[in-house]
Each structure stands twice: as C-alpha cells, then as structure tokens.
C-alpha positions as CSV (number, residue, x, y, z in Angstrom):
1,K,-18.1,6.0,-6.8
2,A,-17.9,2.4,-8.1
3,S,-18.3,0.8,-4.6
4,A,-21.2,3.2,-3.9
5,G,-21.0,2.2,-0.2
6,R,-21.5,-1.5,-0.9
7,K,-18.0,-2.5,0.1
8,P,-15.3,-0.8,2.1
9,V,-12.5,0.9,0.1
10,I,-8.9,0.6,1.2
11,A,-6.3,3.0,-0.1
12,G,-2.6,2.3,-0.3
13,T,-1.0,5.5,1.0
14,G,2.5,4.4,2.1
15,C,5.5,6.4,1.0
16,A,9.2,6.4,1.9
17,S,8.6,9.7,3.8
18,T,6.5,10.0,7.0
19,K,5.5,13.5,6.0
20,E,4.4,12.5,2.5
21,T,2.5,9.4,3.9
22,I,0.5,11.6,6.3
23,A,-0.4,14.0,3.5
24,L,-1.5,11.2,1.2
25,T,-3.4,9.4,4.0
26,N,-5.3,12.5,4.9
27,K,-6.2,13.2,1.3
28,A,-7.5,9.6,1.0
29,Y,-9.5,10.0,4.2
30,D,-11.1,13.2,2.9
31,L,-12.2,11.2,-0.2
32,G,-14.0,8.7,2.1
33,I,-11.8,5.6,2.4
34,E,-12.4,3.1,5.1
35,L,-8.8,2.2,5.8
36,A,-5.3,3.2,4.8
37,L,-2.9,0.4,3.9
38,I,0.6,1.8,4.7
39,V,3.5,-0.2,3.4
40,C,6.8,-0.3,5.3
41,P,9.0,2.6,4.1
42,F,11.1,1.5,1.2
43,Y,14.6,2.3,0.0
44,N,15.7,4.1,3.2
45,K,15.6,1.0,5.4
46,P,14.9,2.7,8.8
47,T,15.7,1.0,12.2
48,Q,12.9,-0.8,14.1
49,E,12.6,2.3,16.3
50,G,12.3,4.4,13.2
51,L,9.5,2.1,11.9
52,Y,7.7,2.4,15.2
53,L,8.0,6.2,15.2
54,H,7.0,6.3,11.5
55,Y,3.7,4.5,12.0
56,K,3.0,6.1,15.4
57,T,3.5,9.6,14.0
58,I,1.2,8.9,11.1
59,A,-1.5,7.5,13.4
60,E,-1.3,10.6,15.5
61,N,-1.7,12.9,12.6
62,T,-4.7,11.4,10.8
63,K,-8.2,10.4,11.5
64,A,-8.0,7.4,9.2
65,N,-7.8,3.9,10.4
66,I,-4.5,2.2,9.4
67,M,-3.3,-1.2,8.4
68,L,0.4,-1.9,8.5
69,Y,1.8,-3.6,5.4
70,N,4.9,-5.8,5.6
71,I,6.5,-7.0,2.4
72,P,10.2,-7.2,2.9
73,K,11.0,-8.6,-0.5
74,C,10.0,-5.2,-1.9
75,T,11.0,-2.8,0.9
76,G,14.2,-4.4,2.1
77,K,12.9,-4.3,5.7
78,N,10.8,-6.6,7.9
79,I,8.6,-5.0,10.6
80,A,9.5,-6.8,13.8
81,P,6.7,-8.5,15.7
82,E,7.8,-6.5,18.8
83,V,7.1,-3.3,16.9
84,V,3.7,-4.6,15.8
85,A,3.0,-5.4,19.5
86,E,3.6,-1.8,20.4
87,L,1.7,-0.3,17.4
88,A,-1.2,-2.6,18.1
89,K,-1.9,-0.4,21.2
90,V,-2.5,2.7,19.1
91,D,-6.2,3.3,18.7
92,N,-6.5,3.8,15.0
93,I,-4.1,1.1,13.9
94,K,-6.5,-1.7,13.1
95,G,-4.6,-4.3,11.2
96,V,-1.5,-5.7,9.7
97,K,-1.0,-7.4,6.3
98,D,2.0,-9.7,6.2
99,S,3.4,-10.6,2.8
100,S,6.7,-11.8,4.1
101,G,5.8,-15.5,3.3
102,N,7.4,-16.3,6.7
103,L,5.0,-18.2,8.9
104,E,7.1,-17.6,12.0
105,N,6.9,-13.9,11.4
106,L,3.1,-14.1,10.8
107,Q,2.7,-16.0,14.1
108,G,4.6,-13.2,15.8
109,Y,2.1,-10.7,14.4
110,I,-0.8,-12.8,15.5
111,D,0.6,-13.1,19.0
112,A,1.3,-9.4,19.1
113,A,-2.3,-8.5,18.1
114,K,-3.9,-10.6,20.8
115,G,-5.9,-8.5,23.2
116,N,-6.0,-5.5,20.8
117,D,-8.5,-4.5,18.2
118,V,-6.1,-5.5,15.4
119,D,-6.7,-8.0,12.6
120,V,-3.8,-9.9,11.1
121,L,-4.2,-10.7,7.4
122,V,-2.0,-12.9,5.3
123,G,-0.8,-11.5,2.0
124,S,0.9,-14.7,0.7
125,D,-1.7,-16.5,-1.4
126,G,0.1,-19.9,-1.2
127,K,-0.2,-19.8,2.6
128,I,-3.8,-18.9,3.2
129,S,-4.7,-22.2,4.7
130,A,-1.7,-22.3,7.0
131,A,-2.4,-18.7,8.1
132,H,-6.0,-19.6,9.0
133,V,-4.9,-22.5,11.2
134,M,-2.5,-20.1,13.0
135,G,-5.4,-17.6,13.7
136,A,-5.2,-15.0,10.8
137,A,-8.4,-13.0,10.5
138,G,-8.3,-13.0,6.7
139,A,-6.3,-12.8,3.5
140,V,-5.4,-10.1,1.0
141,A,-5.0,-12.2,-2.2
142,G,-3.8,-10.8,-5.5
143,T,-5.0,-13.9,-7.2
144,A,-8.6,-13.1,-6.1
145,N,-8.6,-10.3,-8.8
146,L,-9.1,-13.2,-11.3
147,I,-10.1,-16.3,-9.5
148,T,-12.3,-14.7,-6.9
149,D,-14.6,-17.7,-6.3
150,V,-11.7,-20.0,-5.7
151,V,-10.2,-17.7,-3.0
152,V,-13.5,-16.8,-1.4
153,N,-14.6,-20.4,-1.3
154,L,-11.3,-21.5,0.2
155,W,-11.8,-19.1,3.1
156,R,-15.4,-20.3,3.5
157,A,-14.2,-23.9,3.6
158,L,-11.6,-23.0,6.2
159,E,-14.2,-21.3,8.3
160,A,-16.5,-24.2,8.0
161,G,-13.8,-26.7,9.0
162,D,-14.0,-28.5,5.7
163,A,-10.4,-29.6,5.5
164,A,-10.7,-31.7,2.3
165,E,-12.4,-28.8,0.3
166,A,-9.9,-26.3,1.7
167,E,-7.0,-28.5,0.7
168,S,-8.4,-28.8,-2.8
169,L,-9.0,-25.1,-3.2
170,Q,-5.7,-24.1,-1.8
171,A,-4.0,-26.3,-4.4
172,E,-6.3,-24.8,-7.1
173,I,-4.5,-21.4,-6.5
174,E,-1.2,-22.8,-7.8
175,P,-1.8,-22.6,-11.6
176,I,-2.3,-18.9,-11.5
177,R,0.6,-18.4,-9.0
178,D,2.9,-20.3,-11.5
179,V,2.0,-17.7,-14.2
180,L,2.3,-14.7,-11.8
181,H,5.8,-15.8,-10.9
182,L,6.7,-14.9,-14.5
183,G,6.1,-11.2,-13.7
184,S,3.5,-10.5,-11.1
185,T,2.1,-7.1,-11.9
186,Q,2.1,-7.1,-15.6
187,T,1.2,-10.8,-15.9
188,L,-1.9,-10.4,-13.7
189,K,-3.0,-7.3,-15.5
190,R,-2.5,-9.0,-18.9
191,S,-4.5,-12.0,-17.7
192,L,-7.3,-9.8,-16.7
193,E,-7.2,-8.0,-20.1
194,L,-7.3,-11.4,-21.9
195,A,-10.3,-12.3,-19.8
196,G,-12.1,-9.2,-21.0
197,Y,-11.5,-6.9,-18.1
198,E,-10.2,-3.6,-19.5
199,V,-7.8,-2.8,-16.7
200,G,-5.1,-1.6,-19.0
201,P,-1.4,-2.4,-18.9
202,A,0.8,-1.9,-15.8
203,R,2.2,1.6,-15.4
204,F,5.8,2.4,-15.9
205,P,8.4,1.5,-14.8
206,V,6.7,-1.9,-15.1
207,T,6.7,-2.9,-18.8
208,E,4.5,-5.1,-21.0
209,V,4.7,-8.8,-20.7
210,A,7.5,-10.6,-22.7
211,D,6.9,-12.6,-25.9
212,G,5.3,-15.9,-25.2
213,I,3.6,-14.9,-21.9
214,D,0.2,-14.5,-23.5
215,E,0.2,-18.2,-24.4
216,K,0.9,-19.1,-20.8
217,C,-1.8,-16.7,-19.5
218,I,-4.3,-18.2,-21.9
219,A,-3.5,-21.8,-20.8
220,M,-4.0,-20.7,-17.2
221,L,-7.4,-19.1,-18.1
222,D,-8.4,-22.3,-19.9
223,H,-7.5,-24.3,-16.7
224,Y,-10.0,-22.2,-14.7
225,G,-12.6,-22.2,-17.5
226,I,-12.4,-18.4,-17.9
227,A,-13.4,-17.2,-21.4
228,H,-10.7,-15.1,-23.1
229,K,-10.0,-13.1,-26.2
C-alpha cells in the first residue's frame, strides 16, 4: 500500500524448511510482491546438492520471481558458485544477493550468471565499488536506510565512471558502518528513531541498544548532518 506501484516490493520469504518457504513465498506472491528474496537455509546446513534442490523445488512450486540470498555469517553455509550456475538456468530465478564479503565468491556468482537473465547484487556495503568493477548489477545496502543519498550517488558515480567521486562516497559510508558494527539491527533502527523515523525497536530476540550507544549514533548522525532528537 505504501509503495502504491511506484517502486517494486521485495519480500524476504526464506525459511529453514523448503515446504515452509514455498508457502510463505506463495502468500507473498498473492499479496503482489515483485520478487522473493530467499535466504540460504539456516541452522540445518544442507549439502550443496541440498541447496540446489531446495531452490529448484521452490522455483518449481511458485509463480514468484526469486532472488537467492547468500549470507554465510548468519546461515553457516555458503552457496557455491557452481550451484548458482545451475540455478541461474531456472526461468524464475532472477538474481542473487551476496553478503559473504568474499570478492572471490562474488566473482564466481558473476561468472555463473553470465548468459542468463540473472542479476548479481552485492550485499556488503563496504565493497560496493569493488563489486561494480567486477560487474555486479547493483547493491542491496542496509546503510541506505539512513544515508540514502550517499549510497545512491555512489552508484551513480560508479556508473558515470567518476572514480574520484566514487572513492569519496565509498569512504563516506564508513562512519555509519563503524556504528552498525556495534550491533547492526538494533543500532540501525535506533539511529533511524533518533533521526525521527518511527520504525520502532528491533523485534525479539534482538534487544535494545546498550548504554552509551545513543551517543555514538548521535555523533554519526551529526557527521552526516542528519537532524536528530
């Protein structure tokens, strides 16, 4: 309702269970999403064959377009580039988001996607410029929730070939990343709250920020010239 057709809506529908993921993806599709972002199954650490069959089975049982989501630091498993190469042949698998932070892995995905209708997006905000050079189609940046102009203008500079501007803007992402490293989810949401966006606290089991974090968030907001409470 909020996007009102102005921008595509992507829903995160990935679960540890294939069956549950299919059900949630189809529910999201019925609600009108443009794309389902499906994280690598967590906790159960399937084999690479299991990962291939997981995503292939989901794709065969939904009309939704799918983006694979690789974030091994949270799931305990990296989706191998060889698996991505096979999944890229599936009609409704349209992209992969790589938040591994491993540029060799990202390059493997980019190579795997060649010749297929699949976009590779970088999910590591500190590596947006490097990913662009390698051929990534875009970025999914958590920092853009707060410093939208910095991240968007970075990508525009990269697309325009303005190396000096891109270098400056890439470096300008670091102050917020330094704060987010103190506790990514709750610190980002707290920073948004302090900036006047009523997003509420992170949901359990993520807890409120620790004592002293507000001051660091406010100093970061001051750096970017963002008004705060």
